[in-house]
C-alpha positions as CSV (number, residue, x, y, z in Angstrom):
1,M,-25.4,12.8,13.3
2,K,-29.0,11.5,13.3
3,K,-29.0,11.8,9.6
4,L,-25.7,9.9,9.4
5,S,-27.0,7.1,11.6
6,L,-30.1,6.8,9.4
7,L,-27.9,6.7,6.3
8,L,-25.6,4.0,7.6
9,S,-28.3,1.9,9.1
10,I,-29.7,0.8,5.7
11,V,-26.9,-1.7,5.2
12,I,-28.8,-5.0,5.3
13,V,-27.1,-8.2,6.0
14,T,-29.8,-10.6,4.6
15,V,-30.1,-9.2,1.1
16,F,-27.7,-11.3,-0.9
17,S,-25.4,-14.2,-0.2
18,C,-23.4,-16.6,-2.4
19,K,-20.8,-19.2,-2.1
20,K,-18.4,-20.0,-4.9
21,D,-15.8,-22.7,-5.3
22,T,-12.3,-21.5,-6.1
23,I,-11.2,-21.9,-9.7
24,E,-7.7,-23.2,-9.9
25,P,-5.2,-21.1,-11.9
26,I,-3.3,-22.5,-14.8
27,I,0.1,-23.4,-13.2
28,D,3.3,-22.5,-15.0
29,T,5.1,-25.9,-15.0
30,E,8.5,-24.4,-15.4
31,T,8.2,-22.0,-12.4
32,G,5.5,-23.8,-10.4
33,T,3.7,-20.5,-10.0
34,N,0.9,-18.5,-11.7
35,T,3.0,-15.8,-13.3
36,P,1.2,-12.4,-13.2
37,T,1.0,-10.5,-16.5
38,G,3.5,-7.7,-16.7
39,S,5.2,-8.7,-13.5
40,T,8.7,-7.5,-14.3
41,G,8.6,-5.0,-17.1
42,G,8.7,-1.2,-17.2
43,I,5.0,-1.3,-18.2
44,S,4.2,-1.6,-14.5
45,N,5.3,2.0,-14.1
46,F,2.5,3.1,-16.4
47,F,-0.1,1.6,-14.1
48,K,1.6,2.9,-10.9
49,Q,1.7,6.4,-12.4
50,N,-2.0,6.2,-13.2
51,V,-2.8,5.1,-9.6
52,L,-0.8,8.1,-8.3
53,N,-2.6,10.4,-10.7
54,A,-6.0,9.1,-9.5
55,T,-5.2,9.5,-5.8
56,Q,-7.0,12.3,-4.1
57,T,-5.8,13.7,-0.8
58,F,-7.7,15.4,2.0
59,T,-6.5,16.8,5.3
60,I,-8.8,16.3,8.3
61,D,-8.7,16.8,12.1
62,A,-8.8,13.4,13.6
63,S,-10.4,14.8,16.8
64,T,-13.6,16.0,15.2
65,Y,-16.3,14.7,12.8
66,E,-15.3,15.1,9.2
67,Y,-17.1,14.7,5.9
68,I,-15.3,14.2,2.6
69,T,-16.6,14.1,-1.0
70,G,-14.4,12.6,-3.8
71,S,-14.3,14.0,-7.3
72,K,-16.5,11.2,-8.6
73,G,-19.1,11.5,-5.8
74,T,-17.9,9.1,-3.1
75,K,-18.7,10.4,0.3
76,L,-16.8,9.4,3.5
77,Y,-18.2,10.1,7.0
78,I,-15.5,10.0,9.6
79,N,-16.3,10.4,13.3
80,A,-13.8,11.8,15.8
81,N,-11.2,9.3,17.2
82,T,-11.6,6.9,14.2
83,F,-7.9,6.2,13.8
84,K,-5.1,4.6,15.8
85,D,-1.4,4.3,15.2
86,Q,0.8,1.2,15.1
87,F,1.1,1.4,18.9
88,N,-2.7,1.3,19.3
89,N,-2.8,5.0,20.4
90,I,-5.8,7.0,19.3
91,V,-4.6,9.6,16.8
92,T,-5.2,13.4,17.2
93,G,-4.3,16.3,15.0
94,N,-4.1,16.4,11.2
95,V,-4.6,13.2,9.2
96,T,-4.2,12.8,5.5
97,I,-6.9,10.7,3.8
98,E,-6.1,9.2,0.4
99,L,-9.1,8.2,-1.8
100,I,-9.2,6.5,-5.2
101,E,-12.4,6.0,-7.1
102,I,-12.9,3.6,-10.0
103,Q,-16.3,3.6,-11.7
104,T,-15.6,2.5,-15.3
105,K,-14.1,-0.6,-16.9
106,A,-11.7,1.7,-18.7
107,D,-10.3,2.9,-15.4
108,M,-10.0,-0.7,-14.1
109,I,-7.6,-1.3,-17.0
110,L,-5.8,2.0,-16.7
111,L,-5.1,1.4,-13.0
112,N,-4.7,-2.4,-13.3
113,K,-7.5,-3.1,-10.8
114,T,-9.4,-6.0,-12.3
115,T,-12.4,-7.9,-11.0
116,T,-11.6,-11.5,-10.1
117,S,-11.6,-13.4,-6.8
118,N,-9.2,-16.4,-6.8
119,G,-9.9,-16.8,-10.5
120,N,-13.7,-16.4,-10.2
121,L,-15.2,-13.7,-12.4
122,L,-16.9,-10.8,-10.4
123,I,-19.5,-8.4,-11.6
124,S,-18.5,-5.0,-10.1
125,G,-20.4,-2.0,-8.9
126,G,-17.3,0.1,-8.5
127,E,-14.0,0.1,-6.6
128,I,-12.5,2.5,-4.1
129,S,-9.3,2.7,-2.0
130,V,-9.4,4.5,1.3
131,K,-6.2,5.0,3.4
132,A,-5.2,7.3,6.3
133,F,-1.7,8.6,7.1
134,Q,-0.1,10.8,9.7
135,N,3.5,11.9,9.3
136,G,4.0,9.4,6.6
137,S,2.8,6.4,8.7
138,Q,-0.3,4.5,7.7
139,L,-3.0,4.5,10.3
140,M,-5.6,1.8,11.2
141,L,-9.2,1.9,12.4
142,A,-9.6,2.2,16.1
143,T,-11.5,-0.4,18.1
144,N,-15.3,-0.1,17.4
145,A,-14.6,2.8,14.9
146,Y,-15.9,2.9,11.4
147,I,-16.0,5.1,8.3
148,G,-19.4,5.5,6.7
149,V,-19.4,5.3,2.9
150,N,-21.9,6.5,0.2
151,M,-20.6,5.4,-3.2
152,P,-22.1,6.1,-6.6
153,T,-22.4,3.1,-8.9
154,N,-22.9,2.5,-12.6
155,N,-24.3,-1.0,-11.8
156,P,-27.1,-0.4,-9.1
157,V,-27.9,-4.0,-8.0
158,N,-27.5,-5.7,-4.6
159,M,-23.9,-6.8,-4.0
160,Q,-21.4,-7.9,-1.4
161,L,-18.3,-6.0,-0.1
162,F,-14.9,-7.4,-1.2
163,T,-11.5,-6.4,0.1
164,G,-8.5,-6.3,-2.2
165,T,-5.1,-7.8,-1.6
166,E,-2.5,-6.1,-3.8
167,D,0.8,-7.6,-4.7
168,D,4.1,-5.7,-5.4
169,N,3.1,-5.1,-9.0
170,G,-0.3,-3.7,-8.2
171,N,-2.3,-6.8,-9.2
172,L,-5.4,-7.2,-7.1
173,N,-7.3,-10.3,-5.9
174,W,-10.6,-9.8,-4.2
175,D,-12.0,-11.7,-1.2
176,S,-15.6,-11.4,0.0
177,T,-16.2,-10.0,3.5
178,G,-19.6,-11.7,3.7
179,T,-21.2,-8.2,4.2
180,N,-24.1,-7.3,1.9
181,V,-24.9,-3.9,0.6
182,I,-28.0,-2.7,-1.3
183,V,-28.7,0.3,-3.5
184,D,-30.2,3.3,-1.6
185,T,-33.1,5.4,-2.8
186,L,-30.6,7.7,-4.6
187,G,-29.0,4.9,-6.6
188,G,-25.8,4.6,-4.6
189,F,-24.3,2.1,-2.2
190,N,-24.2,2.7,1.5
191,F,-21.9,0.7,3.8
192,N,-19.5,0.9,6.8
193,L,-15.8,0.2,6.8
194,D,-15.0,-1.3,10.2
195,S,-12.8,-4.0,11.7
196,L,-15.6,-6.6,11.5
197,T,-16.4,-5.8,7.8
198,L,-12.7,-5.7,6.8
199,N,-11.7,-8.7,8.9
200,N,-8.9,-6.5,10.3
201,D,-8.3,-3.0,11.4
202,S,-6.5,-1.8,8.2
203,L,-7.9,0.2,5.3
204,G,-7.3,-0.2,1.5
205,W,-9.1,-1.4,-1.6
206,I,-12.9,-2.1,-1.4
207,N,-15.1,-3.5,-4.2
208,C,-18.8,-3.9,-4.4
209,D,-19.4,-7.1,-6.4
210,Y,-21.2,-10.4,-6.9
211,F,-20.0,-13.6,-8.4
212,Y,-20.9,-14.1,-12.1
213,G,-22.1,-17.6,-11.3
214,Q,-21.7,-21.1,-12.8
215,G,-22.4,-21.9,-16.4
216,N,-20.7,-23.2,-19.5
217,L,-17.1,-22.1,-18.7
218,T,-13.9,-22.4,-20.7
219,T,-10.3,-21.3,-20.9
220,L,-8.9,-18.6,-23.3
221,N,-5.4,-18.6,-24.8
222,V,-4.0,-15.5,-26.4
223,I,-1.0,-15.7,-28.6
224,T,1.3,-12.8,-29.2
225,S,4.3,-12.5,-31.5
226,S,7.8,-11.7,-30.2
227,P,8.8,-9.5,-28.3
228,Y,5.5,-9.2,-26.5
229,N,5.5,-11.4,-23.4
230,G,4.8,-11.4,-19.7
231,A,7.8,-9.1,-19.0
232,N,6.5,-6.2,-21.0
233,T,2.8,-6.8,-21.7
234,F,-0.5,-6.8,-19.9
235,I,-3.6,-8.4,-21.4
236,Y,-7.2,-7.8,-20.1
237,L,-10.6,-9.1,-21.1
238,F,-13.1,-6.2,-21.4
239,F,-16.6,-7.8,-21.2
240,N,-19.2,-6.0,-23.4
241,N,-22.4,-6.8,-21.6
242,I,-21.3,-7.2,-18.0
243,Y,-19.4,-4.8,-15.6
244,S,-16.3,-6.9,-15.4
245,V,-12.6,-6.9,-16.4
246,A,-10.4,-10.0,-16.1
247,P,-6.6,-10.3,-16.4
248,L,-4.7,-12.9,-18.3
249,S,-1.4,-14.4,-17.1
250,W,1.8,-15.3,-19.0
251,S,2.9,-19.0,-19.1
252,N,6.6,-19.6,-19.6
253,N,5.7,-23.2,-20.5
254,T,3.3,-22.5,-23.4
255,Q,4.8,-19.0,-24.2
256,N,1.4,-17.4,-24.4
257,F,-1.2,-15.6,-22.2
258,V,-3.8,-17.7,-20.5
259,S,-6.9,-17.2,-18.4
260,Y,-7.7,-19.1,-15.2
261,S,-8.7,-22.6,-16.1
262,N,-12.4,-22.9,-17.0
263,S,-13.3,-19.4,-15.7
264,L,-14.9,-17.6,-18.6
265,P,-18.5,-18.0,-19.9
266,V,-18.7,-19.5,-23.4
267,G,-20.6,-17.3,-25.8
268,S,-19.7,-14.0,-24.0
269,Q,-18.7,-11.1,-26.1
270,M,-15.5,-9.2,-25.1
271,T,-12.6,-7.3,-26.3
272,I,-9.0,-8.6,-25.7
273,V,-7.1,-5.5,-24.7
274,A,-3.3,-5.7,-24.8
275,I,-1.0,-3.0,-23.6
276,S,2.8,-3.1,-23.9
277,E,5.8,-0.8,-23.4
278,I,9.2,-1.6,-24.9
279,N,12.1,0.9,-24.7
280,G,9.8,3.8,-24.1
281,Q,7.4,3.0,-27.0
282,Y,3.9,1.9,-26.2
283,Y,1.9,-0.6,-28.1
284,S,-1.7,-1.8,-27.9
285,S,-4.2,-4.1,-29.5
286,F,-8.0,-4.2,-29.2
287,T,-9.5,-7.5,-30.5
288,P,-13.2,-8.2,-30.2
289,I,-14.2,-11.8,-29.9
290,T,-17.2,-14.0,-29.1
291,L,-15.7,-16.7,-26.7
292,T,-15.9,-20.3,-27.9
293,T,-14.9,-23.5,-26.1
294,N,-11.2,-23.8,-25.6
295,H,-10.8,-20.5,-27.5
296,S,-7.3,-19.5,-28.9
297,E,-6.8,-16.1,-30.4
298,T,-3.7,-14.6,-32.1
299,I,-3.4,-10.8,-31.7
300,N,-1.2,-8.2,-33.2
301,L,0.0,-5.1,-31.3
302,N,0.7,-1.7,-33.0
303,A,2.5,1.4,-31.8
304,T,0.4,3.9,-29.9
305,T,0.6,6.9,-27.5
306,L,-0.7,7.2,-24.0
307,S,-3.3,9.7,-25.0
308,A,-4.5,7.5,-27.9
309,L,-4.6,4.5,-25.6
310,E,-6.8,6.3,-23.1
311,I,-9.1,7.4,-25.9
312,D,-9.4,3.9,-27.3
313,L,-10.2,2.5,-23.8
314,N,-12.9,5.0,-23.1
315,N,-14.4,4.3,-26.5
316,L,-14.9,0.6,-25.8
């Protein structure tokens, strides 16, 4: 436990801090809302299945100290009496821990877990989801309890912790907790998940990020032919030189896919990734571009398979 205390104590609150104005989304003037890509189509099941496939489960004894290591190297340090139920009772007995680890931009697309905060572009160091259950009911963190985390990263720079809010279709928006993390001597992130950090006593999606920052920003429009639209197609921006993936949204008014208004850095190199499913057949498109001011790009999707799609994503 002394080693655990030393490990967790390196979280430093004064390393990095930033404040970012919220970028307003393009509003669909017909519906009055920002319509999420792929919000109603069967393509959503593709991403939901990928999330299920990526979910690792562990059984622990809630009354004792436990140590968990995920398949991609994430370590969770869980003290005794860490969890409570919906009635605020401390939980004893067996508890199931669910862990998801996302460390590549390809996985961010495959699981539909992109890196934006209210339209602002984030540079990520990796994402995880941590949840606890007993008898099918989700548990919460007990008062003053915490889970220590050591998380490998492909982007070892100082960052902040963000928590993710997930809608019914699996789309994530990230909000900063104001808690800073740094890279440890082994090249990973160390931080605690607690009620203060998470701003509540629940668990879920966590991201280590920092805001891309201001610059010469613009909007991107992507045009697809019929029948590819917001009901059956997801479109992502895979940035070549930064660790970030941004989603595009469908506008019923303009009948094309759009980014958040003035949210993307002019001159950045990226690949427009489109994934669609229509009547059981999958389609995809990978279109490299260098972003220009008020950029508009027409893309063409072609038939593909799930295995080919995963290979293409991992080859980006």
